[in-house]
C-alpha positions as CSV (number, residue, x, y, z in Angstrom):
1,M,-18.1,-41.8,-53.6
2,K,-18.9,-41.6,-57.1
3,Q,-15.9,-40.8,-59.2
4,F,-16.3,-37.6,-61.5
5,A,-15.7,-38.5,-65.1
6,G,-14.4,-34.9,-65.9
7,F,-15.6,-32.1,-68.0
8,P,-16.3,-33.1,-71.6
9,S,-14.3,-31.8,-74.3
10,G,-15.8,-29.1,-76.7
11,R,-18.7,-27.0,-76.3
12,V,-19.9,-26.9,-72.7
13,E,-22.6,-24.8,-71.3
14,F,-21.5,-22.4,-68.4
15,T,-22.9,-20.3,-65.5
16,P,-21.1,-17.2,-64.7
17,I,-20.5,-16.6,-60.9
18,P,-19.7,-12.9,-59.8
19,N,-16.2,-12.7,-58.2
20,V,-17.7,-11.2,-55.0
21,F,-19.1,-14.7,-54.3
22,F,-15.6,-15.9,-54.1
23,S,-14.1,-12.9,-52.4
24,G,-16.9,-11.9,-50.0
25,L,-19.4,-14.8,-49.4
26,L,-17.9,-18.4,-50.0
27,A,-15.9,-18.2,-46.9
28,D,-18.9,-17.4,-44.8
29,I,-21.0,-20.2,-46.0
30,T,-20.5,-23.2,-43.7
31,D,-23.4,-25.3,-44.5
32,I,-23.2,-27.5,-47.7
33,A,-26.8,-27.4,-48.5
34,E,-26.9,-23.6,-48.3
35,L,-24.0,-23.6,-50.7
36,K,-25.5,-26.1,-53.2
37,T,-28.9,-24.3,-53.0
38,T,-27.3,-20.9,-53.8
39,L,-25.3,-22.3,-56.6
40,H,-28.5,-23.9,-58.1
41,V,-30.5,-20.7,-57.6
42,M,-27.8,-18.6,-59.5
43,A,-27.7,-21.1,-62.5
44,A,-31.4,-21.2,-62.6
45,L,-31.7,-17.4,-62.6
46,Y,-29.1,-17.2,-65.3
47,R,-31.0,-19.4,-67.7
48,K,-34.2,-17.3,-67.0
49,K,-35.4,-14.8,-69.8
50,G,-37.5,-11.7,-69.2
51,Y,-38.2,-9.3,-66.0
52,P,-38.2,-10.0,-63.2
53,R,-36.3,-13.2,-63.1
54,F,-37.1,-15.4,-60.1
55,V,-36.9,-19.0,-59.1
56,S,-39.9,-20.6,-57.4
57,F,-39.8,-23.2,-54.5
58,G,-41.6,-25.5,-56.7
59,E,-39.1,-25.2,-59.4
60,L,-36.2,-26.0,-56.9
61,L,-38.3,-28.9,-55.6
62,T,-38.5,-30.4,-59.1
63,N,-34.7,-29.6,-59.7
64,A,-33.5,-33.4,-59.7
65,D,-29.8,-32.5,-59.2
66,L,-30.5,-30.2,-56.4
67,M,-32.9,-32.5,-54.6
68,Q,-30.4,-35.4,-55.0
69,G,-27.6,-33.3,-53.3
70,L,-30.0,-32.4,-50.7
71,Q,-31.1,-36.3,-50.1
72,N,-34.5,-35.4,-51.5
73,S,-35.3,-33.6,-48.3
74,E,-37.8,-30.7,-48.7
75,E,-36.9,-29.7,-45.1
76,A,-33.2,-29.4,-46.1
77,L,-34.3,-27.1,-49.2
78,R,-36.4,-24.9,-46.8
79,D,-33.5,-24.8,-44.2
80,A,-31.0,-23.8,-47.0
81,L,-33.1,-21.1,-48.4
82,K,-33.7,-19.8,-44.9
83,M,-30.1,-19.6,-44.2
84,A,-29.3,-17.9,-47.6
85,T,-32.2,-15.3,-47.2
86,E,-31.0,-14.6,-43.6
87,R,-27.4,-14.0,-45.0
88,G,-28.9,-11.8,-47.7
89,T,-27.5,-13.9,-50.6
90,L,-31.1,-14.6,-51.9
91,L,-34.2,-12.7,-51.4
92,S,-37.5,-14.2,-50.6
93,L,-40.8,-13.0,-51.5
94,S,-44.6,-14.2,-51.7
95,I,-46.7,-13.8,-54.7
96,E,-50.3,-14.2,-55.4
97,K,-51.5,-15.7,-58.7
98,D,-54.8,-15.2,-60.4
């Protein structure tokens, strides 16, 4: 296991997580891939501008930190997204581009 070096001192970016995540959702998530994916999606949505905000499957696939945490497995990402959408944590939709 790689030792965590700690959080840097000084100015650090952060991602707010709604309190209900801790009080009403976290205890129900038993799959680590679903948890990692959910947190990465929340962070990506927070950094987005405009309306509507969404994160594409392709964006998640190119998220090196997420994919490293999922052992670079596209199947693990698909399974994690499926669990999160079945739980109702995330919404899934298909879009057509011109």
